[in-house]
C-alpha positions in Angstrom: -15.3 -5.4 5.2 -15.2 -1.7 4.2 -13.1 -0.2 1.5 -11.3 1.7 4.4 -10.7 -1.3 6.3 -9.3 -3.1 3.6 -6.7 -0.1 2.7 -5.7 -0.2 6.6 -5.1 -3.6 6.5 -2.7 -3.7 3.7 -0.9 -0.2 5.0 -0.3 -2.3 8.2 1.1 -5.2 6.5 3.2 -2.9 4.4 4.4 -1.0 7.6 5.1 -4.5 9.4 7.2 -5.7 6.4 9.1 -2.3 5.9 10.2 -2.8 9.5 10.9 -6.6 9.3 12.7 -6.6 6.3 16.6 -5.8 7.1 16.2 -8.9 9.8 14.7 -11.0 7.4 17.6 -10.0 5.0 20.1 -10.5 7.5 18.9 -13.9 8.1 18.8 -15.1 4.8 21.8 -13.4 3.4 24.4 -15.7 4.9 22.2 -18.6 3.1 21.7 -16.8 -0.2 23.8 -13.8 -0.8 23.5 -10.6 -1.2 21.3 -10.5 -3.7 18.3 -11.5 -1.3 18.4 -7.7 -0.2 17.7 -6.4 -3.6 14.7 -9.3 -4.1 13.2 -8.2 -0.5 13.3 -4.7 -1.7 11.8 -5.4 -5.1 9.0 -7.6 -3.4 8.0 -4.6 -1.2 8.0 -2.3 -3.8 6.0 -4.6 -6.3 3.4 -5.1 -3.0 3.1 -1.6 -2.4 2.5 -0.9 -6.2 -0.2 -3.4 -6.3 -2.0 -1.8 -3.5 -2.1 1.4 -5.2 -3.5 -0.1 -8.1 -6.0 -2.3 -6.7 -7.4 -0.5 -3.7 -10.0 1.8 -5.4 -13.3 3.8 -4.6 -16.2 1.5 -5.5 -17.9 4.6 -6.9 -15.4 6.8 -9.2 -12.3 4.3 -9.0 -9.9 6.6 -7.7 -7.3 4.6 -5.2 -8.3 5.3 -2.0 -4.5 6.7 -1.5 -5.1 9.6 -3.6 -6.3 13.2 -3.1 -8.3 13.3 -6.6 -8.2 12.2 -10.1 -6.6 15.0 -11.3 -3.0 15.4 -12.9 -1.6 16.7 -9.7 -2.9 14.7 -6.8 -1.1 13.9 -3.5 -0.6 10.4 -2.4 -0.6 9.3 1.4 0.6 6.1 2.7 -2.4 5.8 4.7 -5.9 5.2 3.4 -8.6 8.1 3.0 -11.6 7.7 5.1 -13.7 9.7 2.1 -12.6 9.6 -1.3 -10.7 12.4 -2.7 -12.7 12.7 -5.7 -16.3 11.6 -5.1 -16.5 12.4 -1.4 -18.0 8.8 -0.8 -17.6 7.5 2.8 -15.3 4.5 2.3 -15.7 3.3 6.1 -19.4 3.0 5.6 -19.5 0.7 2.4 
């Protein structure tokens, strides 16, 4: 699977989890208390940060969600098809 495909799959899973977490929290809150809401948010945040750190361009190691390696870079919730730093086609590899 290409790097872009992995990033797209990650983004879709994160999007589905973001929309599903309120319903999961409503189901689990009566069983475990209101702290489950904070735990679910913490897990989603950790999952999102892991994706930003792990999914990188195979050539220059820039995150596929970042525009460049500069100090000021833009980040997107959807992966880039072309690396923002070295211009490698991330769909092809």
